[in-house]
N, C-alpha and C positions, 0 to 999 in steps of 0.2 A: 288125554285128561284135559278138561276145560277149566279155565279160571272162572270162578263165580263172580259176576259183575256186581258192583255196588247197587244199592236200591235205586239211586237216582240215575243209574245207567240202564236200567231194565227197559227194553224196547226191542225194536227189530234188529236182529243181528245180520249184518251184511256179509256176503261172501265175495271178497275181492277177486277181480279177474286177473290181477297180477300182483306180485309182491317181490321186492328185492331188498337186499341189505347193503347199505353204504357204509364205508369206513370214514368216520369223522374224527381225526386226531386219535386213532387207535381204539375208538369206541363204536359199537354197531349202532346204526341208525336205520330202522326198517321203514321203507316206503311202500305204499300200495296204490293200486288204481281201483277205485270203487266201481260197482256195477254201472253207475251212470257216467263213467268215464272220468270223473274228477280224481286228480292225484291227491294223495294224503300222506301223512306221516304218523307213525305210532307214538301216541302220547306217553305211554308207559316208559319207553326208552329215553325219550326226551327228558322226562323228569328224573329218571335214574342217573343219566349221564351228567346232569347239572346239579345233582344233589338236592333236588326239590322233593317235598312231600306230595305225593300224587293226589291224595284225597283233598288236600287244601287247594291244589290247582283245579281239580274237578269242581269244587264249590265255586271257585272264582269264575270258571268258564260258564257255569249255569247261572251266575248272577249277571252276566253280560249277554244280552239278547243277540247282539251282532255276532259274537263268537260262538254262542250256543248253536246257531244255525249251521255251523260247519263242523259240529261234533257228531260222531257216530260210533257205534260199536261194530266191530268186525271180527270175524274168525280167521286167524292166520295159522300157518304151519310153523311150528317151532321144533327144536330138537326133542322136546319132551312131549310132542304131540300137538293137536289143534288146541288153540287157546283163544278166548274172546278177549279182545283188548280194546282200549279207547283209541280213537283215531281223530285227528284234526285235519280237515282239508287244507290244501296248500293256500287257499284263498284267505283263510282266517288265521293261519299260523303266525304271520308277522304281527297281527294285532295282539295275539296272546303272548308272544315272545317279548315284544317291546313293552308290554304292560307289567312285566316283572321288575320290581324295584330292587336292583342289585345292591344298593346301599343298605337295604334292610336285611339282606341275607347274611348268613354266617360268613365270616372272613375267609374261611378255607374254601368255600364254593363260589365266592364272588368272582374270581378271575374266569372260572368256567362259564358262568352266566354271561359275563361280558363278551366272552369269545363267541358263544352261540348267538348272541344278539348282533354281533358285528359280522359274522360270516355264515351262519347256518342257513339263513333264508336264501342267500345268494347261491350257495351250493345246491340247495333243493331246486331252485328255479332253473339253474343251469342244467341239472341232471334231467329234469322233465322236459326242458326245452330242446335238448340235444338228443334225447333218447329216440332211437329208431323203433317205431311201433311194429308189432308182428305183422307179417304179410298174410293177408287173408284174401280169399277169392272175391272178386267183384260180384255182388249179388245179381247185378243186371246181366253181366256177360255169362255168368255161370248158370243163369236161369233160376237162382235161388230167390224165392219170394217168401214173405211171411205166410204161414199156413194157418188155416182155421183149426182150432182144437178138435181132435178126434172125438167122436161120440162115446158114450159109455160102453157101447158094444165093441169098440175097437180092441184088437188083440195087442199083445206085448210088442210085436214087431212094429206095428203101426205107431204105437205110443213112443217107442224108441226113436223111430225116424222123425217124428214130429219134434221131440225134444232136442235131438241133435241138430236139426235144421234151424230151429229157433235159437239155439245156443250160438250158432255161427252168425245168425242174423243180428242178435243183440251185441255180439262181440264186434261186428262190423260197425254197428251204430255207435258203440262206445268209442271205437277207433276214430270215427269221423269227428266226434266231439273233441277228442284229444288233439287231432290234427288241426282243427279250427282254433283251439286254445293255443297250440304251439305257434301257429302263424300270427295270432294276435300278440303273443308275448314277444316274438321276434320283431314285429312292427314297432311295438312300444319301446323295445330296447334300442332299435335303430333310430327312432325319433329322439330318445334321450341322448344318444351319442352325438347325433347331429346338432341338437340344441347345445350340448356341452361344447362342441367345436365352435359353433357360432358365437357363444358367449366368450370363449377364450380369445377368438379373433377380435371381438369387439373390445375386450379389455386391453389387448395388445395395441390396438389402434388408438384407444384413449390415452394410454401411457405414452405412446409415441408423440401424440399431439400435445400433451401436457408438458413433455420434456422433463428435465431434472427438477427436483423440488426447489421452490422459491424460499427466500429467507423467512425465518420464523417471525411470529408477532413480536417476540422479545428483541430480536435483532433489528426489526423495523423501528422499534422504540429507540434503540441505541443510535441508529442512523439519524433519526430526527434530533436526538440530543447532541450528537457530534456536529451536525450541521449548525445548530443554534450556537454552540461554543465557537465553532470556526467562524461563524458570521460575526461574533463579537471580536474575535482576534484579528480578522482581516478587514472589518468594517465594510463587509459586502452583504447584499440582501440574501435571504435564504434561497430565493429562486435562482440566483446566480450560482450558488454553490451546488444546489441540486442539479442545475444544468451541466456543470462541470462533471459531476458524478455520473450522470446519465450518458454523457458523451464518451467518457473514458471506458465505461463498462457496456456501452451500446445497448442500453435499455430505454424504453420510453418513460418509465417511472421507477422509483427506487423499490417499490413492492415486487418488481419483476427480477430483481437481483437474485442470483443463484446462491443457495445455502452453501454449496461447495466452495464458493468464492469468498466466504466470509473473512478468511485470513487476509486475502488480497484487499478486501474492502477496508479492513482496519489499518492495513499498511498505507493505503491511499490517504486516509484521513490523517495518519501520523505525519506523513511528509508534507501535508498541506499547511501544518502549523509552522510559524516562523521558527527557524533554527533547528527543526527536526530533520533527522536523516533516516532513510530506510534501513531497518535492522534485519539482519539475517535471522531466519526462524530458528529458534533454539529447540533442543529436545523437550519433550513434554514435561519431564521431571523438573526442569529448571523453572517452569512457570509456577510451581508449587513450593519452591525453595523459600524458607523463611529469611535467609540471608539476602535474597534478591531485592533490590530497591524497586518500589512500585514505579511503573512507567507513567508517562503523562496520560496515556489513554486509560490506564487502569485507575488513575486518580480521578479522571473525568467520569468514569463509570461509577466510582464510589460516590462522587458528589451528586451524580444523577439520582442514585438511590436515596441519598439523604434528602435531596430536593423533593422527590416523589413522596417520601415519608412525611415531610412537612406539609 
């Protein structure tokens, strides 16, 4: 029993040379190889598995010229007998799948759509790329060549021999196309992997050369403010204090100080002020205690903020 195709599906019905059923998270996903050797996937099951309305998706396909070129009708075997179904070639399946707006779908089917968009294409490509094609006799070694069609006077035996030979010939041709496609996909996958490794090595090299993160813009402003206040307290030029800071932290300029050393930098400024002693670092909670008396450095920071506000 055949399924009656929609009006806009009427056209040539192809007979796949292969069909298989994949299991995708417990749901069947039928794939086929069309007579020209192109791999494809049955649209009917894609829509059903994702909870999409098939007719709406067909209209969307026929509105997009690039996707419509990969649309076909094919007759496949099902438990209920042969059925004509809609098929998308593997070439256009990603464009159709990624064109589905999951945010506009019903909430109950949205996770399934996102799962198919994230994983289904990769599963299909891996299946067809790794699938071993059927072993057919080499037409050259077996002496099999395309035959001229028999004349109208040919008998049934001659007609049968012609069609059997040409069936093998076309099967071999389709296999060659599939093998060429598989090699191309493997080369592309290898190139992508190599490019990814190169990019990863480049990022690692850049990170190694850059070293730890330098102090933030905000902390750079505090360094300049502390230097100005220390210059007033010690009656020394700014350059002298900057030179002391650079020498002690072994950097050519204060912008090269490490953010991870910020506590040590504040401690360094604290002990430079007359009468100040290096304090042992307290637990984080103590710094937010209301009963704690503001330190000289904290008062300086607050005065800098008031100064900037004015």
